[in-house]
N, C-alpha and C positions, 0 to 999 in steps of 0.2 A: 760773625755769622754770615757776612756778605761774601767773603772769599769763597766758601764752598758753593754758594749760589752762582757766582761768576764762573767757577770751574764747570758746574753742571750745565750752565747755558752754553759755554764753549764746547763742551763734550757733545752735546746733543743739538748743536747749531740752532739754539733758540734765540729769540730776540733779547739782546742785552739790556741792562737797566740804563736809565738816562745818564747816570754818572759815567758808566763805562763807555757809552757811546760818545760822550763829550771828550773824554780823555784819550780815547784810542781811535778816533775817526780817521786820522791821517795814517796811522800804522796799519789799519785794516784795508786800506785802498789797494796797496800792492798785492795783498793776499786775495782780494776779490778778483783782480786781474789774473793772478795765477790760477785760481779755481776755474775761471772761465776758460782759460787756455787748456787746462786739463780736460774739461768737459768736451771742448771742441776736438782735442786730440783723440779722445776715446771714441767719439761719434765718427770721426774721419777714418779711424782704423776699422770700425765696424762696417762702414759703407765701402771701404776700399779706396777712398780718395787720398788717404794718407800716403800711399805708395806712389802716387803721381808727383809728389813734391821732390824737389832737389835735395841733395844732401845738406847744403847750406841752410835751406829753409827749415828742414827738420832739426838741424843743430840749433838754430835760433830759438825755436820753440822749446826744445829740451832744456837749453841753458836758461831761458827766461823762467822756466818753472823751477829748476833746481838751485839756481844761484840766488843770493840775497840781493835782488835788484830793487831799485826804487822807482824805476820807469820814469826817469827825468829826461832822458835823452830823446829828443824829437826824432832822430833818425831811427832809433830802436822802435819807438812807437809806430812810426810810419811803416817800417818793415813788418812788424807784427800785424798791423792792420791789413796790409796787402796779402800776407800769407793767410790770415783768417778769412779774408774775402774770397781768396782762391778756393779754400776748403769749403766754404759755404756754397760757392757756385758749382763746384764739382760734386757736391753732396746731393744734388737734386736727383731723385730717382724717378723712374716712370710711375711709380705708385703716387708720388707727390704730384706729378703732372696730372694724373687722373683725378686726384682729389680737387686740385685747383680748377681743372677743366670742367669737372662736373658742376661746380658752383657757377662757373661762367655759362655753361650750357643751360642751366636752369634760368639764369638771369636773362640770357638772350632769348630763350624760348618764351618766357613770360612776357617779354616786351613784344615779340613777334605775334603772340596770341592776342595781346591787347590791341595790336594794330590790325587784327583780322585774319591772320594766317593760322588757321586751325591745324594745319599739318605740322606746325612747329612743335607740337607736343611730343612728337617722336624724337626730337633732338635731345630731350632730357635723358633718355635711356641709351643713346648711341655712344658706346664706349670709345670707338675710334675718333669720333668727333670731340669727345671730352679730352682724350689724350692729345689730340692735335692742338686744342685750345690751350691746354696746360703747357705743352712744349713751346708754343709760340710765346706765351706769357713768361716762361722761364728764360727764353732767349732774349726777350726785350725787357727784362726786369730793370727798372730804374731809368729806362729810356722811353722814347716815344716811337710809335710806329712810323716807318718811312724815313727815319733819320739815319 
């Protein structure tokens, strides 16, 4: 009776039983990487950043999804990581900048109001200020200002 249950779990992507997890943990890791790469490829194509990649970079992603790889090569993993990082950086949209910038504008405004600047309440609804803050944070992601 357990075999149909395992098929059902696999078909509908449900959490497997403890026995299945213990026996196939190593075999599902490459599949998780492939699923992540597929998701990133779909998002990149939707955003338009896919078309900015070189032919070699696209080929590496296609082959890593289609071939039966175990992802043991350090060079392959490094190249995949750099390609996925490029796609993540190029995938930033002005809408994402506005979302991130609005949160920052609210935080900066709350701090300025607490310091006594009542005119800072207008910063919360300033769209251009929010987009500026979001774009600055996108360009300095992972780094510090002034470096």
